[in-house]
C-alpha positions in Angstrom: 60.0 -55.0 52.1 61.5 -56.2 55.7 57.6 -56.8 56.9 57.2 -59.1 54.1 59.8 -60.7 54.7 58.9 -61.3 58.0 55.7 -62.4 57.7 56.8 -64.8 55.2 58.8 -66.2 57.7 56.4 -66.4 60.5 53.8 -67.9 58.0 56.6 -70.6 57.0 57.1 -71.7 60.8 53.5 -71.7 61.4 53.4 -74.2 58.6 56.0 -75.9 60.6 54.1 -76.1 64.1 51.3 -78.6 63.1 53.7 -80.9 61.7 55.8 -81.2 64.9 52.6 -81.3 66.7 51.3 -84.5 65.0 54.7 -86.3 64.8 53.7 -89.5 66.9 56.0 -89.9 70.1 57.8 -92.6 71.3 58.2 -92.2 74.7 58.8 -95.4 76.0 59.8 -99.5 75.0 57.8 -100.4 72.0 56.0 -97.2 72.3 53.1 -95.5 74.3 51.0 -98.8 75.1 54.2 -101.6 74.2 52.2 -102.2 70.4 55.5 -101.8 68.7 53.2 -100.2 66.0 53.2 -96.8 65.0 50.7 -95.3 62.9 52.8 -92.7 60.7 53.2 -92.9 57.2 56.4 -92.4 54.6 59.0 -94.8 57.0 62.5 -95.3 55.8 62.9 -98.7 53.7 66.7 -98.3 52.9 69.6 -97.4 54.6 73.1 -98.0 55.4 76.0 -96.2 56.9 77.1 -94.3 53.9 73.4 -92.9 53.2 69.8 -92.5 54.5 71.7 -91.0 58.2 70.1 -87.5 59.7 73.0 -88.2 62.0 74.5 -90.2 64.5 76.2 -89.8 67.9 78.6 -92.0 69.7 77.3 -93.2 73.3 79.4 -93.3 76.4 79.8 -96.7 78.3 77.7 -99.0 77.1 74.0 -100.5 77.2 70.9 -102.1 76.1 68.2 -99.6 76.5 66.1 -98.4 73.8 65.3 -94.7 73.4 62.7 -92.5 74.1 61.2 -90.2 71.8 59.5 -87.0 72.7 58.8 -83.9 70.9 62.2 -82.3 70.9 64.2 -84.8 72.8 65.6 -88.3 72.3 66.4 -89.8 76.1 68.4 -93.0 76.6 70.2 -94.3 79.8 73.8 -96.2 79.8 76.1 -97.5 82.2 80.0 -96.8 81.6 82.9 -98.6 83.4 83.0 -97.2 86.3 79.4 -98.5 87.1 77.8 -94.9 86.8 74.6 -94.7 85.4 73.4 -91.8 83.7 70.7 -90.5 81.4 71.4 -88.7 78.4 69.4 -86.2 76.6 69.9 -85.6 72.6 67.8 -82.9 70.7 65.5 -84.7 68.4 66.6 -83.1 65.0 70.6 -82.2 65.1 71.6 -85.0 67.7 73.5 -82.6 69.7 73.4 -83.5 73.0 71.3 -81.5 75.4 72.4 -82.9 79.0 73.8 -85.8 80.7 73.3 -86.5 84.4 74.8 -89.1 86.1 71.6 -90.7 88.6 73.8 -93.5 90.2 76.1 -96.1 90.4 76.3 -99.7 90.7 76.3 -103.0 89.0 74.2 -105.8 88.3 73.5 -108.5 91.1 73.4 -111.8 89.4 73.5 -115.6 90.4 74.1 -116.8 86.7 77.9 -117.4 85.3 78.9 -114.0 84.3 80.2 -114.9 81.2 76.5 -116.1 79.9 75.2 -112.2 80.5 78.1 -110.0 81.2 78.7 -109.5 77.4 75.0 -109.4 76.3 73.3 -106.8 79.2 74.4 -104.5 82.7 72.2 -102.7 84.8 71.3 -100.3 82.0 69.2 -102.7 80.5 66.0 -101.4 81.0 64.6 -98.7 79.0 63.3 -94.7 80.3 60.4 -93.5 79.7 59.9 -89.8 78.6 57.6 -86.8 78.2 58.0 -82.8 77.2 58.7 -82.2 81.0 60.0 -85.5 82.9 62.7 -88.5 82.7 61.8 -91.9 84.4 65.0 -94.4 84.3 64.7 -97.7 86.1 68.1 -99.4 86.8 68.8 -103.1 87.6 70.4 -101.8 90.5 67.0 -101.2 91.8 67.1 -97.6 91.5 64.1 -95.8 90.2 64.2 -92.0 89.3 62.4 -89.3 87.7 64.4 -86.2 85.7 63.4 -83.0 84.9 64.4 -82.4 81.6 64.2 -78.8 81.3 66.9 -78.5 84.7 68.2 -81.8 85.1 67.8 -81.5 88.4 66.6 -85.1 90.0 62.7 -84.7 91.2 62.8 -87.9 93.2 64.4 -91.3 93.7 63.9 -94.9 95.2 65.8 -97.6 95.7 63.3 -100.6 95.1 66.0 -103.1 95.9 66.0 -101.1 100.1 62.3 -100.8 99.6 61.0 -104.6 98.7 63.7 -106.9 99.0 67.2 -108.1 97.3 66.3 -109.7 93.2 67.1 -113.3 92.8 67.4 -113.8 89.2 69.9 -115.6 87.6 71.0 -113.0 84.6 70.4 -109.8 86.9 67.2 -107.4 86.9 66.6 -106.3 83.5 62.6 -105.9 83.1 61.2 -102.2 81.7 58.8 -99.9 83.5 55.7 -98.7 81.5 54.5 -95.4 82.1 50.8 -94.6 81.6 48.7 -92.0 82.6 49.3 -90.7 86.1 51.0 -94.0 87.1 54.7 -95.9 86.6 54.7 -99.9 86.6 57.3 -101.6 87.7 57.2 -105.5 87.3 59.8 -107.5 89.9 59.1 -111.6 88.9 62.0 -113.7 90.8 62.9 -116.3 92.6 62.7 -114.4 95.5 60.5 -111.0 96.1 57.6 -110.8 93.1 55.3 -108.3 92.7 54.0 -105.1 90.7 53.9 -101.7 91.7 52.5 -98.3 90.7 54.2 -95.1 91.4 52.2 -91.9 91.3 55.2 -90.6 88.3 55.1 -86.8 89.8 56.4 -87.9 93.2 57.2 -91.5 93.3 55.3 -92.6 96.2 53.7 -96.0 96.4 50.1 -96.2 94.8 49.7 -100.0 95.2 51.5 -102.7 95.4 50.1 -106.5 94.5 52.4 -109.6 95.1 53.2 -112.1 92.2 53.9 -114.6 93.6 53.5 -117.6 91.2 54.3 -121.5 91.2 57.0 -122.4 89.1 60.6 -124.2 89.4 64.0 -123.6 88.9 64.3 -120.3 86.3 61.3 -120.3 85.1 60.4 -118.2 88.4 62.5 -115.4 86.7 61.1 -113.0 83.7 62.9 -109.7 82.0 59.5 -109.1 80.4 57.8 -105.3 80.6 54.6 -104.9 81.1 52.0 -104.0 78.5 48.8 -101.9 77.8 45.7 -103.4 76.3 42.8 -101.8 75.5 40.3 -104.7 75.8 37.1 -103.3 74.3 36.1 -100.8 76.9 38.6 -101.5 79.4 42.2 -100.9 79.7 44.3 -103.8 81.2 48.0 -104.1 82.3 49.4 -106.9 81.1 52.2 -109.0 82.8 53.9 -112.1 81.7 56.3 -113.9 83.7 56.8 -116.8 86.3 55.2 -119.5 83.8 51.7 -117.2 83.7 50.5 -114.4 81.8 47.5 -112.3 83.6 46.4 -108.8 83.7 45.3 -106.0 86.2 43.3 -102.9 86.8 45.5 -100.3 86.4 44.4 -98.2 88.6 43.9 -100.6 91.4 45.8 -103.3 91.0 43.3 -105.6 91.1 43.8 -108.7 88.9 41.2 -109.4 86.4 42.3 -112.8 85.0 45.3 -115.0 84.8 46.5 -117.9 82.9 48.9 -120.7 83.0 50.8 -123.0 81.2 53.9 -121.5 80.0 56.4 -123.5 81.5 58.6 -125.4 79.5 60.7 -128.7 79.9 63.8 -127.2 81.0 65.3 -125.7 84.0 66.0 -122.4 82.0 62.7 -121.5 81.2 62.9 -117.8 82.1 60.1 -115.1 80.1 61.8 -112.5 78.3 59.5 -111.3 75.7 56.6 -109.4 76.5 53.4 -110.2 75.8 51.1 -108.1 72.9 47.7 -107.9 72.3 45.0 -107.3 69.7 41.3 -108.1 69.1 40.4 -109.6 72.0 43.6 -111.7 71.7 46.4 -111.7 73.8 49.8 -113.8 72.6 52.0 -115.1 75.6 55.7 -116.1 75.2 57.3 -119.0 76.7 61.0 -119.2 77.2 63.0 -120.9 74.2 66.6 -120.6 75.9 69.6 -120.9 73.2 67.0 -121.6 70.7 66.1 -125.3 71.6 63.2 -125.9 70.2 61.4 -125.5 73.7 59.5 -122.1 73.6 55.5 -121.9 72.1 53.6 -119.0 71.9 49.8 -119.2 73.4 46.8 -117.4 72.1 44.2 -116.3 74.6 40.7 -115.2 73.7 38.1 -113.4 76.1 34.4 -114.3 76.3 32.3 -111.6 74.6 30.3 -111.3 77.8 33.8 -110.1 79.3 33.3 -112.7 82.0 36.8 -113.8 82.8 36.1 -117.4 83.3 35.2 -117.4 79.5 39.0 -116.5 78.7 40.5 -119.7 76.8 43.5 -121.0 75.0 42.7 -120.1 71.4 45.9 -121.8 70.1 49.4 -122.6 71.0 52.2 -122.6 68.1 55.3 -124.5 68.9 57.4 -124.1 65.8 60.7 -121.5 65.6 59.5 -119.4 68.5 61.2 -116.2 69.9 63.1 -116.3 73.5 63.7 -112.6 74.1 62.4 -110.7 71.0 59.2 -109.8 71.5 56.2 -110.6 68.8 54.0 -108.1 67.0 50.4 -107.8 65.7 49.6 -106.1 62.9 46.4 -106.3 60.8 45.5 -110.0 62.5 48.8 -111.0 61.8 51.3 -111.9 63.9 54.6 -111.4 63.1 57.9 -113.0 65.2 61.3 -114.4 64.7 63.5 -116.7 67.0 66.8 -116.7 67.7 68.7 -117.7 65.1 66.9 -115.7 62.4 63.9 -117.6 61.4 61.1 -115.2 60.9 57.4 -116.5 61.0 53.7 -114.7 60.4 50.9 -116.5 61.7 47.3 -115.7 61.2 46.0 -114.3 64.5 42.8 -116.0 64.8 43.7 -119.3 63.7 47.6 -119.4 63.9 47.8 -120.5 60.0 51.2 -120.3 58.9 51.2 -117.7 56.0 55.2 -117.4 55.7 57.9 -118.5 56.7 62.2 -117.3 56.2 65.2 -117.4 57.4 67.1 -114.2 58.2 70.8 -113.1 58.5 71.7 -113.2 62.2 70.8 -113.6 66.1 67.9 -111.9 67.5 67.6 -110.2 70.8 65.5 -107.0 69.7 61.6 -106.9 69.9 59.9 -106.5 66.5 58.2 -102.3 65.4 56.1 -101.7 62.6 54.8 -98.7 60.8 53.8 -98.0 57.5 52.9 -101.6 56.1 56.0 -102.5 57.3 57.9 -104.5 59.6 61.6 -104.0 61.2 63.5 -106.9 61.9 67.0 -106.0 64.2 69.8 -108.6 64.2 72.2 -108.0 66.6 74.9 -107.6 64.2 73.3 -104.5 62.8 71.4 -105.6 60.1 67.8 -104.6 59.6 65.8 -107.0 57.9 62.6 -104.7 56.4 59.7 -106.7 55.5 56.5 -106.0 53.6 53.3 -106.9 56.2 51.0 -107.4 53.3 52.9 -110.3 52.0 56.2 -111.2 53.4 58.4 -110.0 50.7 62.1 -108.3 51.8 62.0 -104.7 51.0 65.5 -104.1 52.0 68.7 -105.3 54.0 70.1 -102.3 55.5 73.4 -103.1 57.5 75.1 -100.6 59.8 78.2 -101.2 62.5 78.2 -102.2 66.0 76.0 -104.5 69.0 72.1 -104.4 68.6 70.2 -105.5 71.6 68.2 -102.4 71.8 64.7 -102.1 70.0 64.3 -99.4 67.5 62.4 -96.4 68.1 59.9 -94.8 65.9 58.8 -90.7 65.7 58.6 -88.4 63.1 58.7 -90.1 59.8 62.5 -91.4 61.7 64.0 -94.6 63.0 66.3 -94.1 66.1 68.4 -97.5 66.5 70.3 -97.8 69.3 73.9 -99.8 69.7 75.5 -100.6 72.4 77.8 -97.4 72.0 75.9 -95.4 69.2 72.8 -93.5 68.4 71.2 -93.3 65.0 68.6 -91.3 63.6 67.8 -92.6 60.1 65.4 -91.4 57.4 66.3 -93.1 54.0 66.5 -90.3 51.9 
């Protein structure tokens, strides 16, 4: 009898292992490539602080970094009142804290008035990256660090301000790196040093560095955007948007593959925050729209069938109710976006035809994410509006307490939301 019970238990556990292995991880900002799209099914639709919450945990300090989800962990960063910078890991099933490691200290160096940014972000704005063995984190102080996930020991660290020069950027460095293959890509787009640099993820050694000093006036030289990986036919491109330009690099060598300009706006405050997005051979770049002032726009670029970069050209431009900080999303040849004041739009990716537009409640900085035929719009005030991607119908409006600038993460049928000071795991069941 005892053997039978053990056999049944082992059999049941073995049934769980494949599902765990098949669960999609979300190892960095907007997933592995930065598309923001999950392939998982049965994602949550409805929740509140009274239902649908698997668990939630309080976080020390305050930050805007998004969670990185691996097979068994959730990793986040934060900054506490004493200016300490932390990496904190949680068990993804229970929310139990695994480890909290102080990796450095320091605050942002920002030339802009403190009252314009201090209540919104700090040196823990960039999101961490992770796999089952390691955690990588970048902070607005210039600290780049790799942590062993099992022991919590620092494997290597770099001071990019010391290595490459101080940040001359109005609101302080806030760009999140991108991890792809064996390389970690960091972008710096400021009035001072501007570059894209790739590091070996295991050693922290520089693999390549490409200067990116492009013509842009005043705050137009600044960018807070994250690189995106684009599978363009049989090529992989690293897309970078900022300093009034969007361009692509060979991820292995740093060679520039193409560049397109014209993202400047008639304002001295024309920085770029939203990341580039791409699909179906179309790249979308978002110009700044500070304060929702109607200055920003989207540009769609399409590469010629021959792959010759000289045949890359402007497909269309759209300048109504465009985002500022919120990165748009492409799903099934549709482009979804929301401006700061809550006007959401859906365009045909190929010809910019407006498919629908509607007003949502609240202010929006968080990037869009999607999965299971649903698009998630998370406001600063914690209201997440769930939209049917096929027709634009509102499926639910879900309210949580807190301040949310962070972008959601999706893994294992669960949506993870991070407010300034709390992490939520949501199943909706």
